C-alpha positions as CSV (number, residue, x, y, z in Angstrom):
1,X,11.9,-23.8,-22.1
2,X,14.3,-21.8,-24.4
3,X,15.8,-18.6,-23.2
4,X,13.4,-16.7,-25.4
5,X,10.3,-18.4,-23.6
6,X,12.0,-17.9,-20.3
7,X,12.2,-14.1,-20.9
8,X,8.4,-14.0,-21.8
9,X,7.6,-15.6,-18.5
10,X,9.5,-12.8,-17.1
11,X,7.8,-10.2,-19.1
12,X,4.5,-11.7,-18.1
13,X,5.2,-11.6,-14.5
14,X,6.1,-8.0,-14.9
15,X,2.8,-7.3,-16.5
16,X,1.0,-9.0,-13.8
17,X,2.8,-7.2,-10.9
18,X,1.8,-3.5,-12.8
19,X,-1.7,-4.7,-13.1
20,X,-1.7,-5.7,-9.5
21,X,0.0,-2.2,-8.8
22,X,-2.9,-0.4,-10.9
23,X,-5.4,-1.9,-9.0
24,X,-4.1,-1.3,-5.5
25,X,-3.6,2.1,-6.7
26,X,-7.2,2.4,-7.6
27,X,-8.3,1.0,-4.2
28,X,-6.4,3.7,-2.2
29,X,-8.0,6.2,-4.0
30,X,-11.2,5.0,-3.6
31,X,-11.1,4.5,0.0
32,X,-9.7,8.0,0.6
33,X,-13.0,9.3,-1.3
34,X,-15.2,7.0,1.0
35,X,-13.5,8.2,3.8
36,X,-13.7,12.1,3.1
37,X,-17.5,11.4,2.4
38,X,-18.2,9.0,5.4
39,X,-19.7,6.9,2.6
40,X,-20.6,3.5,3.8
41,X,-21.6,2.2,0.4
42,X,-18.2,3.4,-1.2
43,X,-16.3,1.7,1.6
44,X,-17.9,-1.3,1.0
45,X,-17.0,-1.3,-2.8
46,X,-13.5,-1.1,-1.7
47,X,-13.6,-4.0,0.5
48,X,-15.2,-6.2,-2.8
49,X,-12.2,-5.2,-4.6
50,X,-9.9,-7.0,-2.1
51,X,-10.5,-10.2,-3.8
52,X,-9.5,-9.8,-7.2
53,X,-6.0,-8.3,-6.0
54,X,-5.7,-11.3,-3.7
55,X,-6.4,-13.7,-6.5
56,X,-4.1,-11.8,-8.8
57,X,-1.6,-12.0,-6.0
58,X,-2.0,-15.8,-5.9
59,X,-1.5,-16.4,-9.6
60,X,1.6,-14.3,-9.6
61,X,3.1,-16.2,-6.5
62,X,2.5,-19.4,-8.1
63,X,3.9,-18.2,-11.5
64,X,7.1,-17.3,-10.0
65,X,7.3,-20.7,-8.1
66,X,6.8,-22.5,-11.3
67,X,9.3,-20.5,-13.1
68,X,11.9,-21.2,-10.4
69,X,11.1,-24.9,-10.1
70,X,11.4,-25.4,-13.9
71,X,14.2,-23.2,-14.8
72,X,16.5,-23.0,-11.9
73,X,17.5,-19.3,-12.7
74,X,20.5,-17.7,-11.5
75,X,22.3,-14.4,-10.8
76,X,20.0,-11.6,-12.3
77,X,17.0,-13.6,-13.4
78,X,16.7,-15.2,-10.2
79,X,17.0,-11.5,-8.4
80,X,14.0,-10.6,-10.9
81,X,11.8,-13.3,-9.6
82,X,12.8,-12.6,-6.0
83,X,12.0,-8.9,-6.5
84,X,9.0,-9.3,-8.3
85,X,7.7,-11.5,-5.4
86,X,8.6,-8.9,-2.8
87,X,6.8,-6.2,-4.4
88,X,3.7,-8.3,-4.9
89,X,3.7,-9.0,-1.1
90,X,4.1,-5.2,-0.3
91,X,1.2,-4.5,-2.7
92,X,-0.7,-6.8,-1.4
93,X,-0.4,-5.6,2.1
94,X,-1.0,-2.0,1.0
95,X,-4.2,-3.6,-0.3
96,X,-5.1,-4.8,3.2
97,X,-4.6,-1.5,4.7
98,X,-7.0,0.1,2.4
99,X,-9.6,-2.6,3.4
100,X,-8.8,-1.8,6.8
101,X,-9.7,2.0,6.4
102,X,-12.7,1.0,4.4
103,X,-13.8,-0.9,7.5
104,X,-13.0,1.8,9.9
105,X,-14.9,4.4,7.3
106,X,-18.0,2.1,7.7
107,X,-18.0,2.6,11.6
108,X,-17.5,6.1,11.2
109,X,-20.7,6.5,9.1
110,X,-22.7,5.0,12.0
111,X,-21.5,7.6,14.3
112,X,-22.3,11.3,14.4
113,X,-20.3,13.2,11.7
114,X,-17.9,15.7,12.7
115,X,-15.3,17.3,10.3
116,X,-12.0,15.1,10.0
117,X,-8.9,16.9,11.1
118,X,-6.9,18.2,8.5
119,X,-3.9,15.7,9.0
120,X,-6.1,13.1,7.6
121,X,-6.6,15.0,4.4
122,X,-2.9,15.7,4.4
123,X,-1.9,12.0,5.0
124,X,-4.3,10.7,2.6
125,X,-2.8,13.1,-0.2
126,X,0.7,12.1,0.7
127,X,0.0,8.2,1.0
128,X,-2.0,8.4,-2.6
129,X,0.9,10.3,-3.9
130,X,3.7,8.0,-2.6
131,X,1.9,5.0,-4.1
132,X,1.6,6.7,-7.5
133,X,5.2,7.7,-7.3
134,X,6.6,4.5,-6.5
135,X,4.5,2.7,-9.1
136,X,6.2,5.1,-11.8
137,X,9.5,4.2,-10.4
138,X,8.8,0.7,-10.4
139,X,7.5,1.1,-14.2
140,X,10.6,3.1,-15.0
141,X,12.9,0.7,-12.8
142,X,14.7,3.8,-11.3
143,X,16.2,3.3,-8.1
144,X,17.0,6.8,-7.6
145,X,13.2,7.9,-8.0
146,X,12.5,4.9,-5.7
147,X,14.9,6.7,-2.7
148,X,13.2,10.1,-3.4
149,X,9.8,8.5,-2.9
150,X,11.2,6.8,0.2
151,X,12.4,9.8,1.8
152,X,9.1,11.4,1.8
153,X,7.7,8.9,4.3
154,X,8.8,11.1,7.2
155,X,6.2,13.5,6.5
156,X,3.4,11.2,6.9
157,X,5.2,9.6,10.3
158,X,5.1,13.6,11.5
159,X,1.2,13.9,10.8
160,X,0.5,10.4,12.3
161,X,2.3,11.6,15.5
162,X,0.5,14.6,15.4
163,X,-3.0,13.2,15.1
164,X,-2.4,10.4,17.5
165,X,-1.4,12.6,20.3
166,X,-4.6,15.1,19.7
167,X,-7.0,12.2,19.4
168,X,-5.5,10.6,22.7
169,X,-5.8,14.2,24.3
170,X,-9.4,14.4,23.0
171,X,-10.1,11.1,24.7
172,X,-8.8,12.3,28.0
173,X,-11.2,15.2,28.2
174,X,-14.4,13.1,29.3
175,X,-15.9,12.2,26.0
176,X,-19.0,10.2,25.7
177,X,-18.9,6.3,24.3
178,X,-19.7,7.6,20.8
179,X,-16.9,10.1,21.0
180,X,-14.4,7.7,22.3
181,X,-15.5,5.2,19.6
182,X,-14.7,7.9,16.9
183,X,-11.5,8.8,18.3
184,X,-10.2,5.1,18.4
185,X,-11.6,4.4,15.1
186,X,-9.7,7.5,13.5
187,X,-6.3,6.5,15.2
188,X,-6.8,3.3,13.5
189,X,-7.2,5.1,10.2
190,X,-4.2,7.3,10.9
191,X,-2.3,4.1,11.8
192,X,-3.0,2.5,8.5
193,X,-2.5,5.5,6.4
194,X,1.1,5.4,8.3
195,X,1.7,2.0,7.6
196,X,0.9,2.3,3.9
197,X,3.6,4.8,3.6
198,X,5.8,2.2,5.4
199,X,5.0,-0.5,2.8
200,X,6.0,2.1,0.1
201,X,9.4,2.3,1.4
202,X,9.8,-1.6,1.3
203,X,8.8,-1.3,-2.4
204,X,11.5,1.3,-3.0
205,X,14.0,-1.1,-1.0
206,X,12.7,-3.7,-3.6
207,X,13.1,-1.8,-6.6
208,X,16.6,-1.1,-5.6
209,X,17.3,-4.8,-5.0
210,X,15.9,-5.5,-8.6
211,X,18.2,-3.0,-10.1
212,X,21.6,-3.9,-8.1
213,X,21.2,-6.8,-5.9
214,X,21.9,-4.6,-3.0
215,X,19.5,-5.0,0.2
216,X,19.3,-1.5,1.7
217,X,17.2,0.0,4.6
218,X,15.6,3.4,3.6
219,X,13.5,3.9,6.8
């Protein structure tokens, strides 16, 4: 394979990664819409969207391995391949958390509806914005933007701790079985939103690695 062909392979990998990122971004937005409306059907559609993302991840990973095996890349090229692989793994995991939220939303839809605590709206908005912003940083290959996005994760962590403490307190006041199930389900949703933020931080670290070769911890 010529150098020109090799760079075409790298560009195809980057395009696949951005396509995967776009699918994950849409999945997050749709599952938050389903959660706000306790919409079982919309949550099911989010679950079905996971298969195309997993398939794209599989194809991308195989393509990375093939390029490594046939080209024996060194230095910057190897770093690019590894960075693409790392980011794809994090995107796939973000998609998994969206599916978990979809499943929990289906559980909530079968229980008596009550208003969501305001923290869920705030966490959802922050998580969704983090995903959009980190994808912009990825497209622009901007490590400073990636650092700025990662720094916002503390806001989600604070909201997660607040809602966790409140729901645990609610469960200690002698609630019935359905209320207890609702609280546990909401705790799981809050945890998944918090983990999406953590994965965004990992993507930010991977963007910095892609740009500089430095391995950093931003959490």
